[in-house]
C-alpha positions as semicolon CSV with decimal commas, in nm:
position;residue;x (nm);y (nm);z (nm)
1;M;-0,474;0,124;-2,345
2;L;-0,244;0,172;-2,048
3;N;-0,250;-0,127;-1,810
4;I;-0,111;-0,103;-1,457
5;L;-0,085;-0,403;-1,226
6;V;-0,114;-0,318;-0,856
7;F;0,010;-0,598;-0,631
8;D;-0,026;-0,662;-0,258
9;S;-0,072;-0,949;-0,016
10;G;-0,418;-0,818;0,077
11;V;-0,641;-0,524;-0,013
12;G;-0,388;-0,251;0,066
13;G;-0,336;-0,209;-0,307
14;L;-0,674;-0,036;-0,318
15;S;-0,530;0,276;-0,153
16;I;-0,268;0,298;-0,431
17;S;-0,507;0,211;-0,715
18;H;-0,751;0,474;-0,588
19;R;-0,483;0,742;-0,625
20;L;-0,369;0,604;-0,962
21;A;-0,725;0,639;-1,088
22;D;-0,718;1,006;-0,984
23;Y;-0,390;1,078;-1,164
24;L;-0,438;0,841;-1,461
25;P;-0,814;0,813;-1,522
26;M;-0,759;0,660;-1,867
27;A;-0,560;0,362;-1,731
28;E;-0,700;0,014;-1,682
29;L;-0,599;-0,108;-1,336
30;I;-0,547;-0,472;-1,244
31;L;-0,544;-0,556;-0,875
32;L;-0,362;-0,876;-0,779
33;S;-0,390;-0,984;-0,416
34;D;-0,180;-1,273;-0,288
35;N;-0,431;-1,337;-0,010
36;A;-0,333;-1,705;0,004
37;Y;-0,002;-1,589;0,155
38;F;-0,135;-1,301;0,369
39;P;0,019;-1,140;0,573
40;Y;0,362;-1,086;0,420
41;G;0,502;-0,917;0,731
42;E;0,525;-1,250;0,914
43;K;0,707;-1,442;0,636
44;D;1,077;-1,529;0,605
45;D;1,264;-1,293;0,371
46;T;1,411;-1,562;0,145
47;E;1,076;-1,737;0,118
48;L;0,902;-1,408;0,043
49;I;1,148;-1,308;-0,231
50;M;1,092;-1,636;-0,411
51;R;0,715;-1,623;-0,372
52;V;0,669;-1,266;-0,491
53;S;0,918;-1,275;-0,777
54;D;0,777;-1,602;-0,915
55;L;0,418;-1,481;-0,886
56;L;0,488;-1,149;-1,058
57;C;0,681;-1,316;-1,340
58;K;0,374;-1,528;-1,410
59;A;0,141;-1,228;-1,373
60;E;0,348;-1,027;-1,621
61;L;0,331;-1,312;-1,872
62;Q;-0,046;-1,364;-1,842
63;L;-0,184;-1,017;-1,764
64;K;0,066;-0,819;-1,975
65;P;0,078;-0,493;-1,776
66;D;0,281;-0,192;-1,886
67;C;0,420;-0,162;-1,534
68;I;0,379;-0,318;-1,191
69;V;0,330;-0,128;-0,866
70;I;0,424;-0,335;-0,562
71;A;0,177;-0,180;-0,318
72;C;0,334;-0,342;-0,014
73;N;0,614;-0,194;0,196
74;T;0,736;-0,536;0,310
75;A;0,756;-0,683;-0,040
76;S;0,912;-0,364;-0,176
77;T;1,192;-0,350;0,078
78;V;1,267;-0,724;0,054
79;A;1,203;-0,835;-0,305
80;L;1,220;-0,527;-0,530
81;E;1,578;-0,578;-0,647
82;T;1,518;-0,943;-0,739
83;I;1,194;-0,864;-0,923
84;R;1,357;-0,589;-1,128
85;K;1,631;-0,829;-1,235
86;R;1,376;-1,087;-1,353
87;L;1,132;-0,858;-1,534
88;Q;1,187;-0,612;-1,819
89;I;0,889;-0,383;-1,753
90;P;0,905;-0,097;-1,497
91;I;0,861;-0,207;-1,135
92;I;0,768;0,059;-0,880
93;G;0,792;-0,011;-0,509
94;V;0,637;0,157;-0,207
95;V;0,829;0,286;0,095
96;P;0,706;0,480;0,400
97;A;0,654;0,851;0,328
98;I;0,928;0,959;0,569
99;K;1,076;1,231;0,347
100;P;0,750;1,425;0,288
101;A;0,656;1,389;0,655
102;A;0,990;1,536;0,762
103;E;0,936;1,824;0,518
104;I;0,593;1,927;0,651
105;T;0,628;1,875;1,026
106;S;0,655;2,191;1,233
107;S;0,733;2,030;1,567
108;K;0,991;1,787;1,423
109;V;0,810;1,505;1,604
110;V;0,646;1,256;1,368
111;G;0,485;0,917;1,402
112;L;0,537;0,606;1,191
113;L;0,250;0,357;1,186
114;A;0,347;0,044;0,994
115;T;0,374;-0,332;1,025
116;P;0,628;-0,468;1,275
117;A;0,843;-0,588;0,983
118;T;0,857;-0,241;0,827
119;V;0,922;-0,067;1,158
120;N;1,211;-0,302;1,242
121;R;1,383;-0,317;0,902
122;S;1,720;-0,151;0,856
123;Y;1,583;-0,007;0,530
124;T;1,335;0,201;0,730
125;A;1,606;0,312;0,973
126;D;1,816;0,423;0,676
127;L;1,526;0,629;0,540
128;I;1,483;0,798;0,878
129;N;1,856;0,872;0,905
130;K;1,864;1,009;0,551
131;Y;1,548;1,219;0,540
132;A;1,440;1,276;0,902
133;D;1,770;1,312;1,082
134;G;1,649;1,621;1,266
135;C;1,319;1,465;1,374
136;T;1,206;1,248;1,660
137;V;1,019;0,949;1,517
138;V;0,765;0,762;1,730
139;S;0,716;0,418;1,573
140;V;0,434;0,169;1,623
141;G;0,422;-0,166;1,445
142;S;0,083;-0,335;1,419
143;T;-0,022;-0,644;1,228
144;R;-0,363;-0,623;1,389
145;L;-0,440;-0,292;1,219
146;V;-0,377;-0,459;0,881
147;E;-0,635;-0,721;0,974
148;I;-0,877;-0,447;1,082
149;A;-0,842;-0,277;0,742
150;E;-0,925;-0,607;0,574
151;M;-1,228;-0,640;0,802
152;K;-1,348;-0,290;0,721
153;L;-1,345;-0,355;0,347
154;R;-1,552;-0,668;0,409
155;G;-1,813;-0,473;0,605
156;Q;-1,728;-0,628;0,941
157;N;-1,763;-0,444;1,270
158;I;-1,458;-0,252;1,389
159;S;-1,374;-0,197;1,756
160;L;-1,289;0,171;1,791
161;S;-1,148;0,106;2,137
162;E;-0,906;-0,149;1,989
163;V;-0,793;0,099;1,722
164;S;-0,759;0,369;1,990
165;E;-0,532;0,143;2,193
166;I;-0,305;0,092;1,891
167;L;-0,292;0,467;1,829
168;N;-0,240;0,561;2,194
169;P;0,140;0,617;2,169
170;F;0,075;0,887;1,907
171;I;-0,198;1,049;2,116
172;I;0,040;1,064;2,412
173;A;0,322;1,198;2,193
174;E;0,092;1,470;2,057
175;R;0,001;1,578;2,409
176;E;0,352;1,565;2,555
177;Y;0,579;1,641;2,258
178;S;0,350;1,809;1,999
179;L;0,366;1,526;1,747
180;D;0,196;1,676;1,442
181;T;0,247;1,431;1,153
182;L;0,171;1,060;1,121
183;I;0,313;0,844;0,841
184;L;0,084;0,564;0,729
185;G;0,362;0,319;0,646
186;C;0,138;0,037;0,525
187;T;-0,086;0,063;0,220
188;H;-0,373;-0,090;0,420
189;F;-0,387;0,200;0,663
190;P;-0,525;0,474;0,431
191;L;-0,834;0,252;0,400
192;L;-0,891;0,339;0,767
193;S;-0,828;0,713;0,730
194;N;-1,175;0,821;0,841
195;I;-1,147;0,609;1,157
196;L;-0,793;0,724;1,233
197;E;-0,890;1,090;1,187
198;A;-1,188;1,047;1,420
199;I;-0,967;0,905;1,697
200;L;-0,649;1,111;1,662
201;P;-0,619;1,477;1,767
202;Q;-0,707;1,715;1,484
203;S;-0,357;1,863;1,501
204;I;-0,207;1,544;1,353
205;T;-0,173;1,533;0,973
206;L;-0,182;1,190;0,804
207;V;0,075;1,128;0,530
208;D;0,095;0,832;0,291
209;S;0,289;0,752;-0,026
210;S;0,001;0,706;-0,273
211;S;0,037;1,040;-0,453
212;A;0,412;1,001;-0,481
213;I;0,365;0,656;-0,632
214;A;0,115;0,788;-0,888
215;R;0,357;1,064;-0,990
216;Q;0,637;0,808;-1,018
217;V;0,426;0,594;-1,252
218;I;0,368;0,899;-1,472
219;N;0,741;0,975;-1,477
220;V;0,857;0,619;-1,538
221;L;0,611;0,564;-1,824
222;N;0,689;0,911;-1,963
223;I;0,325;1,014;-1,974
224;E;0,313;1,381;-2,070
225;D;-0,058;1,466;-2,075
226;T;-0,358;1,282;-1,932
227;V;-0,613;1,563;-1,964
228;D;-0,730;1,492;-2,318
229;Q;-0,736;1,112;-2,291
230;T;-1,064;0,925;-2,263
231;P;-1,126;0,802;-1,905
232;F;-1,151;0,427;-1,849
233;S;-1,524;0,384;-1,789
234;K;-1,548;0,013;-1,702
235;L;-1,488;-0,170;-1,376
236;H;-1,127;-0,273;-1,320
237;Q;-1,016;-0,636;-1,286
238;C;-0,930;-0,799;-0,955
239;F;-0,748;-1,128;-0,906
240;M;-0,675;-1,320;-0,586
241;T;-0,463;-1,628;-0,522
242;K;-0,732;-1,770;-0,293
243;M;-1,100;-1,729;-0,369
244;E;-1,333;-1,586;-0,106
245;S;-1,710;-1,625;-0,122
246;N;-1,793;-1,298;0,048
247;S;-2,053;-1,063;-0,094
248;D;-1,939;-0,788;0,144
249;L;-1,588;-0,810;-0,004
250;N;-1,739;-0,772;-0,352
251;T;-1,929;-0,465;-0,233
252;G;-1,611;-0,315;-0,089
253;L;-1,420;-0,374;-0,411
254;L;-1,702;-0,220;-0,613
255;Q;-1,674;0,100;-0,410
256;Y;-1,318;0,130;-0,540
257;G;-1,419;0,057;-0,899
258;F;-1,325;-0,313;-0,915
259;K;-1,516;-0,619;-1,031
260;S;-1,572;-0,918;-0,807
261;P;-1,243;-1,108;-0,780
262;E;-1,137;-1,395;-1,000
263;I;-0,890;-1,662;-0,898
264;F;-0,541;-1,614;-1,039
265;Q;-0,415;-1,948;-1,165
266;P;-0,068;-1,898;-1,305
267;R;0,049;-2,120;-1,584
268;I;0,384;-2,291;-1,539
269;L;0,664;-2,090;-1,697
270;S;0,869;-2,278;-1,954
């Protein structure tokens, strides 16, 4: 049985696990949410590196995955190198889908919707310079939209006017500069795709990194053929670092094929 651990500070990992289930239906997925430390985008880099690398070392020891997908742009850009040095199994990070967006845009004006930390990191600027040098990139950083995605999964009411206000720079850029592509640079944001598509002009195409990550998992694990393998027919496991007693959260997780969460209590490494 192929076991893949999908890790995030919140529920953004669901957008990646959903795509992994499409590409690798025979795999057992394990979702690990460090919700006790949410959100990562507001944490100090050194503190975050230590937190994530320690937690994933313990998760690898106890949950024994074949690979780990860090479904968080912030953690990937900050801690990926340290984690790969400490673990022997494949570690796959997530970065904003700047390259594919630059390849499909016709107007050469694209949007980047991410957390403030991702928008402001030099790593993101390097990706833009490398892959979208000929494009104008309109960037918006929003922690609030991450919170709204968490609310949506829990069945809470969402203010469309609040979401519209966050998206307004892209709406203006579409009208004035023909912006035609929007990068969802946080794994939480695809969970809001139906809301974003209802607010944004129809001419704007949404792009995220979930399919690229699924293909990378297949390549890294050298999986040649998934067609003839028996699909995983049970509910996948979900662990959180802080327990929530929320039946609406359980319902949201179930819609993505996951059991109600268990608390992750790491044993002390010797």
